[in-house]
C-alpha positions as CSV (number, residue, x, y, z in Angstrom):
1,M,99.4,97.1,90.9
2,K,101.0,97.9,87.3
3,Q,104.8,99.1,86.7
4,V,106.7,101.3,84.0
5,T,110.3,101.9,83.3
6,S,111.5,104.9,83.6
7,K,114.3,106.4,81.0
8,D,116.9,105.5,83.7
9,G,115.7,102.1,84.3
10,T,113.3,103.0,87.6
11,T,110.3,100.9,87.8
12,I,107.6,103.1,88.8
13,A,104.3,101.4,90.3
14,Y,101.0,102.4,89.8
15,D,97.7,101.9,90.2
16,Q,95.3,102.3,87.3
17,R,91.1,102.5,87.4
18,G,88.5,104.0,85.7
19,E,88.0,104.6,82.0
20,G,88.0,107.2,79.9
21,P,90.5,110.0,79.5
22,P,93.9,109.4,81.2
23,L,94.3,111.1,84.4
24,I,97.7,111.4,86.3
25,L,97.3,112.2,89.8
26,V,100.9,113.9,91.2
27,D,101.5,113.9,95.3
28,G,103.2,116.6,97.4
29,A,105.3,115.3,99.7
30,L,105.7,112.9,102.3
31,C,102.8,111.2,100.0
32,S,102.3,107.5,97.9
33,R,99.3,106.2,95.9
34,A,98.3,104.4,99.3
35,F,98.6,107.6,101.9
36,G,97.1,111.2,101.4
37,P,94.8,112.9,99.4
38,M,95.6,110.8,96.3
39,P,93.6,107.1,96.4
40,K,90.2,109.3,98.0
41,L,90.6,112.0,94.3
42,A,91.3,108.3,93.1
43,E,88.5,107.0,93.7
44,L,86.3,110.7,92.9
45,L,87.3,111.0,89.4
46,A,87.6,107.7,88.6
47,P,83.8,107.8,87.1
48,H,84.5,110.1,84.4
49,F,88.9,109.6,83.6
50,T,91.2,106.1,83.5
51,V,93.0,107.4,86.6
52,I,96.7,107.4,87.2
53,N,98.0,107.2,90.7
54,Y,101.9,106.6,91.0
55,D,104.2,106.3,93.3
56,R,106.9,109.3,92.9
57,R,110.1,107.4,93.0
58,G,111.8,106.3,95.9
59,R,108.0,106.3,97.9
60,N,106.5,103.2,98.6
61,E,107.0,100.4,95.4
62,S,108.4,102.8,93.0
63,G,112.3,101.6,92.6
64,D,114.9,105.5,93.1
65,M,117.8,105.2,91.0
66,Q,120.6,107.8,92.1
67,P,121.4,110.2,91.7
68,Y,118.4,112.0,92.2
69,S,117.3,114.7,90.0
70,A,114.1,116.7,89.1
71,E,114.4,116.0,85.3
72,R,114.7,112.7,86.5
73,E,110.3,113.0,87.5
74,I,109.6,114.2,84.6
75,E,110.8,111.2,82.9
76,D,108.8,109.2,85.1
77,F,105.8,111.4,84.1
78,A,107.0,110.8,80.3
79,A,106.7,107.1,80.6
80,L,103.6,107.3,81.9
81,I,101.8,109.4,79.7
82,S,103.5,107.1,77.4
83,E,101.8,104.2,79.0
84,A,98.3,105.3,79.2
85,G,98.4,106.2,75.5
86,G,100.3,109.3,74.5
87,S,98.8,111.9,75.9
88,A,96.8,112.7,79.5
89,Y,95.9,114.9,82.2
90,V,97.5,116.4,85.0
91,L,96.8,117.2,88.5
92,G,99.2,117.8,91.1
93,I,99.2,119.3,94.9
94,S,101.6,120.9,96.4
95,S,105.4,120.3,95.3
96,G,103.3,117.4,93.4
97,A,101.8,121.0,91.8
98,A,105.1,122.3,91.0
99,L,106.8,119.2,89.5
100,A,103.8,119.1,87.3
101,L,104.1,122.5,85.8
102,K,107.9,121.5,85.4
103,G,106.6,118.8,83.3
104,A,103.8,120.8,81.9
105,A,106.9,123.1,80.8
106,S,108.9,121.0,79.1
107,G,107.0,119.5,76.6
108,L,105.4,116.6,77.7
109,N,102.0,116.0,76.1
110,I,100.2,116.8,78.4
111,T,96.7,118.0,77.6
112,K,94.8,119.5,80.2
113,L,96.9,120.8,83.7
114,V,95.1,120.7,87.2
115,V,97.2,122.3,90.1
116,Y,96.6,123.1,93.2
117,E,98.6,125.6,95.5
118,P,102.3,125.0,94.8
119,P,104.4,125.5,97.9
120,F,106.3,129.3,96.3
121,M,107.6,131.6,98.3
122,V,106.2,135.4,97.2
123,D,105.9,137.6,100.1
124,E,109.2,138.8,102.4
125,E,107.0,138.8,105.3
126,G,106.2,135.7,106.8
127,H,107.7,132.1,107.1
128,H,110.6,130.9,104.6
129,P,112.1,127.7,104.7
130,P,115.8,127.8,105.5
131,D,118.1,128.6,102.3
132,D,120.4,125.0,102.9
133,S,116.9,123.1,103.4
134,E,118.2,120.7,100.3
135,A,121.1,120.1,102.2
136,Q,120.2,120.0,106.0
137,L,117.7,117.2,105.2
138,K,120.0,115.2,103.2
139,A,122.4,115.2,106.3
140,L,119.9,114.3,108.7
141,I,118.8,111.5,105.9
142,A,122.5,109.9,105.7
143,D,122.7,109.6,109.6
144,G,119.8,108.2,109.8
145,R,117.8,110.3,111.6
146,R,114.5,109.7,109.4
147,G,112.0,111.1,112.0
148,D,114.2,114.3,113.1
149,A,114.2,115.0,109.1
150,V,110.3,114.7,109.0
151,K,109.9,117.2,111.7
152,F,112.1,119.9,110.4
153,F,110.5,120.0,107.1
154,M,107.3,120.3,109.2
155,R,108.4,122.8,111.7
156,D,111.4,124.7,110.0
157,M,109.9,124.2,105.9
158,V,106.6,124.3,106.5
159,G,106.1,126.0,109.5
160,V,103.8,124.1,111.1
161,P,103.9,125.5,115.0
162,K,106.4,123.2,117.0
163,F,103.5,121.5,119.5
164,I,101.7,120.0,116.5
165,V,105.0,118.9,115.3
166,F,105.7,117.2,118.6
167,I,101.7,116.0,119.0
168,M,102.5,114.3,115.7
169,G,105.6,112.9,116.5
170,I,103.8,110.6,119.1
171,L,101.2,109.2,116.5
172,P,100.4,106.2,114.8
173,I,100.7,108.2,111.3
174,F,104.4,109.5,112.2
175,S,105.7,105.9,110.9
176,K,104.2,106.3,107.9
177,L,105.9,109.6,107.3
178,K,109.3,108.8,108.4
179,A,109.1,105.7,105.8
180,V,109.4,108.1,102.9
181,A,111.1,111.0,104.7
182,H,114.4,110.0,102.2
183,T,112.5,111.8,99.7
184,L,112.1,114.8,101.5
185,P,115.3,116.1,99.8
186,Y,113.5,115.4,96.5
187,D,110.4,117.8,97.3
188,A,113.5,120.0,98.1
189,A,115.0,120.0,94.9
190,V,111.9,120.4,92.5
191,M,110.6,123.6,95.0
192,G,114.5,124.9,94.2
193,D,114.6,128.2,96.1
194,W,111.1,128.2,96.4
195,S,110.2,131.3,94.3
196,I,107.5,131.5,91.7
197,P,109.9,130.3,88.2
198,A,107.9,132.6,86.1
199,G,110.2,131.9,82.3
200,L,109.0,128.4,83.4
201,A,105.5,129.2,84.3
202,S,104.8,131.4,81.2
203,N,106.2,128.4,78.4
204,I,103.2,126.6,79.5
205,K,100.5,127.0,77.0
206,I,98.0,124.3,77.7
207,P,94.8,124.8,79.1
208,T,95.0,125.2,83.5
209,L,93.7,125.4,86.3
210,I,95.2,126.6,89.0
211,G,93.5,126.3,92.6
212,G,94.1,127.8,96.3
213,G,92.2,127.6,99.6
214,D,90.7,130.9,101.1
215,K,92.1,129.7,104.6
216,S,95.5,128.5,103.0
217,P,98.4,131.0,104.8
218,N,98.6,134.2,102.7
219,T,101.5,133.5,101.0
220,L,100.2,130.6,99.7
221,R,96.9,132.6,98.7
222,H,99.5,135.4,97.3
223,A,101.8,132.3,95.5
224,V,98.8,130.7,93.2
225,K,97.9,134.1,92.4
226,Q,100.6,135.8,91.1
227,L,100.7,132.3,88.9
228,A,97.4,133.0,87.6
229,E,98.7,136.6,86.2
230,I,102.0,134.1,84.8
231,I,100.2,131.2,82.6
232,P,98.1,131.9,80.0
233,H,95.0,130.1,79.0
234,N,94.7,129.6,83.0
235,T,91.5,129.6,84.8
236,F,92.0,130.6,88.3
237,K,90.1,129.6,91.2
238,I,89.8,130.0,94.9
239,F,88.0,126.8,97.4
240,K,86.1,128.5,100.1
241,G,86.4,127.2,103.4
242,Q,89.9,125.2,102.0
243,D,93.4,125.0,103.5
244,H,96.5,123.7,102.3
245,N,94.4,119.9,102.7
246,I,92.0,120.8,100.6
247,N,89.0,118.3,100.8
248,A,88.6,115.6,98.1
249,K,85.2,115.9,97.8
250,V,85.3,120.1,97.1
251,L,88.1,119.5,94.5
252,A,86.9,116.5,92.6
253,P,84.0,118.6,91.2
254,A,86.4,121.4,89.9
255,V,88.6,119.1,88.7
256,I,85.6,117.1,86.5
257,E,83.9,119.8,85.2
258,F,87.1,122.3,84.1
259,L,89.1,118.7,82.6
260,T,85.5,118.3,81.2
261,Q,84.0,121.0,79.4
């Protein structure tokens, strides 16, 4: 494990492996460098890049200075990019993709960007998170109801069927989810009102790979398509047979091809 100090003094923990141009991986909700899709992706990408897989603030071994704001996470980006030599590729998944978009639009020295299914909500029909999702999550965390916060996120925000949420609640993995439940309001803050930030996205001038899965819910597929219509200089790719939890063995070759071409 390595560490870097962000602008506000928060210590950010990360692993670094491989050789080549630096590539920073940005997790979505409830994940860390020890849990979720990034460890496998890091393994597959390391032969081609210097892969930096970090714990977003508040997760695993990173610090958690209060009060939180999405701008502090962009400062974490800046610290990691500086540590990597001043520029880097960035790959973000889910709400981590939305955060990566904010970082790129803010002017950080990101040379190429890959985003997979930032969970923007663009359809009037279908599931939508409650307007006060962030406030409800904060209230649950303040009451010490971490498990309920995870269930609220899965059921009410993401739209996972109730019976699957019930099953998840009795599986061993649920303890790992509860351990980072206090960071769920952070992801809600990153997503804002869950609409595509068109003005922000249109300011992203770097080459960007925008991906989605053809088995994902319609709203996610529609969101990435609309995003591709806004961001200049993008490559748009729908991955066959994939949903929001894309297989690392499917995503990695596309990332390698895009970043090395």
